[in-house]
N, C-alpha and C positions, 0 to 999 in steps of 0.2 A: 437151540435156544429154548429154555423152559422157564415158565413162570408159575409158581405155586403160591396159593394164598388161602387162608382160612379166616372167615369173618362172619359176624352176625349183624344184621341190620333190620330195622323196622322203619319203612319209608312210607310217608303219606303221598300216594301217587298224585293226589290233587295238586300238590305243590309243583309238580313238574309235568302234568298232563297237558297235552295239546291235541284236542280231538281224540283220536284213538292211538296216539303215539306217546312214548315215554322218552325223556331226554336223559342221556348219560353223558356228562362231560361235554355238552354242546353237540352231541351226536344223537339223532332222533332214531328211535327204534319203534316200529309198529308192534303193539301188543293189544289187539282188539278185544281179547278176552278179559283184560284188566280195565275196569271202568274207573273214571275219575272219582276220587273220594274214597277208594278202597285202600286197605292197608295190606302190605305184603310182608310176611314174616319168613325170613330165609336164613337157614344155616348152611352156608355154601362152602364147599371145598372145590375150588376151580383150578384148572390146569390148562395152560396154553403151550403149544409146541409148533415150531417151524421145522418142517421136514424138507430139507434142501436136497437130500441124497436120493431123490426119486426121478431125476432127470426132468423131462417135460411134464411129468405127473407130480412134481413137487407141490406140496400144499401146506396149509396152516390149519391146525385143529385146536379146538378148545372145548372144555367140559364145564358144565354147571350142575350142581347137585343141590336140590332144595329140601327143606324140612317138610314134614307133613303139614298140610294146610287144612284147618277145620272146615273150610268152605268146599273142599272137594279136590279131587285129583287134577282137574283142569287147571285150577289156580296154582297148584304145586308145579305142574308142567310149565306153565307160563313163567313162573318165577325162575325155574331152572334155565329156560331159554334166555331170559333176561341176563342171568348170571353168565351164561356161556357167551352171549353177545358182548357183554362188557369185557370179559376176559379175552375174547378174540380181538377186540379193538385194542386193548392194552398190549397184546402180543404183537399185533401188526405195527403199532406205533413204535415199538422198540427195534424194528428191523432196520438194518443199515442199507441206505440207498447207494452210497459210495463211501469213500474213506472218512468223510467229514460230516455227512448228512444222514439223519435218521428219518424214518417216515413221519414221526411227530414234527420234526423241523419242516418237512416239506408241506405237511398239512397246514401248518401255521402260515407258511409263505404263500400257499395257493388255495384259494377258496374252491377252485375247480377240483383239485385233488381231494380236498376235504369232503366235498359233496359225493364224489365218486366212491371214496372209501366207505363213507357212511352207507351208501346204497349197497355196496358189496357185502358189508356186514349184515345189513337187514336181510339180504337174500341168501345168506349162508345156508348151505345144505345140511339138514339133519341126517347124520349117518348112523346114529345109534341113540335109542331112547328106551327107558323102561322105568316102572315104579320101583322104588327101593324097598327093602324089607321093613324099614321103619315108617313107611307110608309117605315118604318124600318122592322125589323124581330125579332121574339122571338123564342128561342130554349131552350128546357130543355133536358138534357142528364143524364144518370145514369150508374153506374157500381155496380155490386153486391159486398158485403163485403165477402160473403162466396160462395163456390161452384166453378164450372168450370169457368175459365176466371175471377176470382175474385181477389180482393186485397189480401185476405188470401192466395190464390194460389201463389202469388208472394213472400210473406214474411215468411210463415210458414216453408218452407224448410231451410230458413236462420236462424231462431231462434230455431228450434228444434234440440236437441242433437242427435248424431248418435246412442246412446244407451239409451233406455228408463230406467227410474228408477222405480222399483216396488213401489206400494203404501205401506205405513207402515202397520204393524200389531200391535195390541195393546196387549202387554205382561202383563202390569200391569195397568189395567183400573182404572181411577179415579172415576168411578161411582159405585153405589151400585149393588150388585149381582142381585137384583130384576129388576133393570133397564137394566142390561145386558141381562137377560133372555127375557125381553120384546122386546128389540131391535132385538135379534136373532130370535125371533118367528115371527117377521114381515117380509114382503117382500117389502121393500121400493122401490118405483119406481124412486126416485131421491132425490135431496136435494135442498132446498130453503134457501138461506141466506138472511135474512131480514136486509138490511142496509139502510132502509128508514130514511130520515132525517139527514143522516151523510155526505151528499155531495159526494157520490160515483160517480166517473167518469168512463165511459166505456173505455175498452182497448182490444187489441187482446190477451194479455197474462197476465191475472190476476192471483193472488195467494191467496189461503186461508191459513192464518197463525192462530196459536193459541196464547194466551197471553204469552206463554213461548218462542215464536219465532219459533216454529215448523211449517214447511211448509207441509201441508197435501194434497195440490192439486196445481199442476203447470204444465207448458208446458212439463217439463222433464218426467212427468208420462204418457203422452198420445200419442196415435197413431197420427202422423201428418196428415194422410189422414182424420181422423175424425174431426180434428180441421179445416182443409180446408173446409170440407163438411158443417159444421154447427157451428163452433166456439167452444171455450172452455166453454162458458156460454151463456145463454140468459139473456137479461136485461128486467126487468119488472117494472111496477109501483105498483103492488099488488101481494100478495102471492097467490092469487087464480084467476088471470085473465087468459085469453085465452093463452097468450104466456107462462105463468108459467106452466099451465096444459099441454100444448103441449110438453114442454121440460122435466119437472120433473114428469109428470104423475099424476095420481089421488090419489096416496098414498105417497106423498113426506115426507121426514124428514125435518121439518122446525126448523131452529135455528136463533137466533138473533145475529147480529154482535155487538161486544163490541165497535168497532171503525173501521175506515178505516185508512190506513197508513197516517201518518201526516208528518209535516215538519222535524221531527226527522230522518225520513228515506228518504222521497221524498216530494217535493212540490205537486206532483200529487197524488190525492186520488183514486187510482185504485185497491188496494188490500184490502181485508176484513180481520178483526181480530175477532176471536171468542174465547170463553172460552175453556180451556183445556178439560173440561167435554164434551162440545159439539163436539169438535174435535174427542174425543174418540168415541162418539156415531156415528159420520159419518163414521169413519174407521171401526168400528164393523159392522155397517150396510152394508158397502161396501164389506166386506168379503163374505157376502151371495148374495147380489144383483148385485154387480159389477157396480153400478150406476155411480161411478166416471170414470171408464174405458169407459163407454158409453157417457161421457160428459153430463149426465142428471142433470145439475147444473143450477140453476137460481139465479141471484142476483137481489134483489129488491132494487130500489133506489128512 
């Protein structure tokens, strides 16, 4: 997901100043170097990116570039930070929570999430900064998607049910007895759902459905702390790359997605659909290895 924008603005900070903070779209950002009543001239080229394919290290980054400021480099730097924060917020708000909900939707619904996200944006880590050749300033900031102080830490408590739903057991398998014995004899380390070529989009709360509409893996089945720590799934571009192996281990059960959810259920293709037989295989394997409980799941896209 990438957002790029070029714009010029001249803002009177006094109009939005509250103490040492600046308000952007209802979100407060501390900028103590910018006093109330000052003007900020910025020619900003900003860029935001969500990096889903880094496993538990997935993150969101944003860039702000300011014009030369006649009052000095410190003001140019603060203007670049403001631009980067603003763009980071816009990038975060466009992220999908599930097939129907964006972060912007969730922030509107929940004041708690709104406050947490604002705090995370304020505390974004500066990972790169330098004066530009034309006297302006470049800043790149990041926030983690998972872990302590992450986007997940703000939203998972809101989307997780109070009581977890146990994973299904398979009473009447649709696969042959020989296949059942083979699956039960293995100790699968995880599951890889190959949805390559189907236009799968990353999200915080994906679901694995079978073609009969049975949901075999979703947020209601999982420990919220584990979701915050590393997410429900890792996204990969290959069934055997480093991210897939790190998450699903060296002996994963690999199944092929039939499709991703389409416009019949949602315009956002974030959930995977597999055959009933493959769903039974995953559930049977999970009874022994508990790979689903451990979120040892990879989606290939």
